[in-house]
N, C-alpha and C positions, 0 to 999 in steps of 0.2 A: 321941568325938573322939580316942581313943587311937591313937597312931602317926601322926596326921595333922599336917601342918605347914601354915602359911598359904599357902605356895607351891602347895599341892595344891588350893586353893580355886578353883573355876571362875570365869572372868569373868562378871559379872552374877549371881552366885549369890544375892545377897540379893533382887534383883528377880524372879529366876526362882522363888524360894521363894514370893514374894507372888502371882505368877501362878498357881502350882500351888494355893495355898490358895484363891484366889478361884474358880478354875475347878472345883475339886473340891467347893466349897460350893454351886455353882449346879446347877440341875436338868439332868439329862442330856438330850441331844437325842433326839427320837423318830425312828424310822426315816423318817418322812415329812420331818422337818426335815433329816435327813442327805441325803435324796434331792434336796432343793431347795437344799442348800448353805448352810443357815442357819449363821451364825457360831457356833462353839462357845464363844467367849469371852464372858463377861458384860461389859457396857459398862464397868464400873469397872476391868476388868483390862487394857483396851487401852493406857493410858499405861505401865503396868508392862511389858507385853509389848514395846512399842516400845523402852522403856529397856533391856530385857534384850538385844534384838537389837543395839542400839548398843554396849553394853558388851562383848558378845561380839566384835563387829567390831574394836573397839579392842584388846581382849585378844589377838585373833589377830595384829594388827599388832605388838604388843609382843613376840611370840615371835621376831620378827626382830632384836631387840636383840643386839648382839655380845657376845662373852665379856667378863665383867667387869661386866655390867649384870644387875639382877634386877628383876622386876615381881611385884607382889602385888595380888590383886583382891578386890573386895567385902569390904574390911577393916572389921570392926565397931569403931566408936569411940564413946566416951561410954557412958552408962548406958541410953539409949533404944534406938531402932531405927536410928539413923543409921549409915551406912557410907561409906567412901571408895571410889570406883569403882576407882581404880588407884593404887598407890604404886610409884614407880620410883626406884631408886638405882643410881648408877654413877659413873664418874669425873667426869662433869659435874655431879653434885650429887644432891640429894633433891628429888623432884617429886611433888606431889599432882595427879593427873590426873582431872578431872571430865568424864565423857562426856555429851554432849547430842545426842540423836537427833532431827533435824528433817527428815525425808525430804520433799524438795520445798519446804522453807520458805525464807523470806528473813530473814537475820540481819543486823542493823545494830549496829555496835560503836562505842561512845563511850568516853571516858576513864573515866566513872563509871557507865556503864549499858550493858546489852545488851538489845536489843529483838528479838523474834522475831515475824514477821508482824504488826508494829504493836503488840505487847504487851510492856511492860517486864518483864524477868525478874530474879530475885534471884541470878543466878549469881555475881556478884562478891562479894556479901556471904557467900554460902555457901562460896565458895572461901576467904575470909578465915577463917571459922570452922574449916574443915578444916585449914588451915595452922596455926592456933593450936594445935589439938589435937595435931597431929603434932610440931610444934616443942616443945610441953610434954613429950611422951613422950621425945623425944630428950634434952632437958635433964635430965629425971629420971634418964636412963641415963648422964649425964655426957658427952653428945655435943653439942657446941655448933657447929651448922652451919645455914646458912639452909635454908629449905624454900620451894620455888618452886611457885606455883599455875599450873596449865595447864588450859584449857578446850578439849576436843577435840570439834569439831562433826562429826557424822556425817550425810551425805546431804542437806545443805542445797543448794537450787538456787542460792542467792546468799549470799555473805558480803561485806558492804560495810563497810569501815573508815572511819569518820569520824575517829576517833582510836584509838590503841592504849590499852587500859586501863592505868592507872598501876601497879597491883599484880599483874596477872595477864597471862598470854599466852594469847590465843585463836587457834586455828588449825584448819584442817581435819584430820580424823583421819588422812587419807592422808599428811599431812606430818609426823606426830608423831615417828616413829622417826628420820627424817632430822634433824629439828630437835633432838631430844634428843642424838643422837650428835655433833652439831656444836657442842654447848656447850663452852666452854673448860674444861679440867680444873681442878677445884676441890677434889676429895677424893683423898687418897692411898688406896692399896689396903687398908691396914689399917682405915681409917675406913669405907670401902665395905663391908668384911666385917663390921665391928661393927654397922653399920646394918642390913645384910641379915639378920643373925642375930636382931637385935631384932625386926624386922618379921616374920620367919618363925616366931617363937615364939608359939603361941596364947595363952600366959600374958600376953603384952603387951596383949591385947585383951579385949573383953567376951566372956564364955563363949558358945559356940555349940553348937547341936545338930549331930549328924553330918550332913554334906551330901553323902554319897557318891552318892545316887540322885537328887538334885534335877535335875541336868542331863539325866538320862535321862527323867525325868517331863516336864520342860519340852520336850524334843525330841519326845516323843509328842504333846503339845499343839500344838507347832509344825506337825507333820505334819497334824494335824486341821485346823488353820487353813488350811494351803496346799491341802489337798484340798477344803475348802469353797469356797475362792476359785476353784479350777478348775471345780468343779461349777457355781457361779454363772456363770462365764464361758461354760461350755458351754450353759447355759440361755439366756444372752444371745445367743449365736450362733444357737441353734435358733430363738429368737424372731425374730431378724432374717431368717433364711431363710424362716420361716413368713410374715412380712409380705411378703417379696419374692414368694413363691409366690402369695399372694393378689392382689398388684398386677399380676403379669405379664399376665393375660388382658385387663387394661384398658389396657395400654401400647399406643401406636400401632405398627402394623407397617409 
């Protein structure tokens, strides 16, 4: 990790690493499997793959933050394998952003619970834990400032608010940057700089292996997945045309 800073870490790096590990540990597809567009991902890699896509989308959005704001991604916290999807600091404060990718899903938000497609999710509890960890880090560095939890939903078909959560803000990912930059100023420039330096220092976090090639390896897997999807779509079209060809002689003229 020599010479690398936390701001160099790619969005979704932790989940991309997991996808790479799972995919490389699974048997390689045969030429026949490739010809038929068999999915190159093992089943247990799919949630990680979806999570990585969501974190990359939010990471891309955060690049639009104006001068004076900083964002850090896949930040390793604690002693296990936990990570914070995105840490953001700017004049509006310090924010822990948790990305949730639910393409086509239905999200229902209550004061004390979040449900996705009818299943209760532990998102609020997890946000509380992440905030506590970041708040502790800041206090140990002599920085006494609130930490705000945010849950950014990617790709949901519907987000319905019964009540806004008491301790966290849930919003669609496409609204995140606008929402952040509209927060009232709460930190002076000196504090923003101190927090950004603390977050940027790898020594503030759990040690990591070098991550330079993780994004490249993940992108190669992503290309395989997309190619397989196109191949399957092609076979579907071919099958439909074949059925139509068979049916044509029997259609009334």
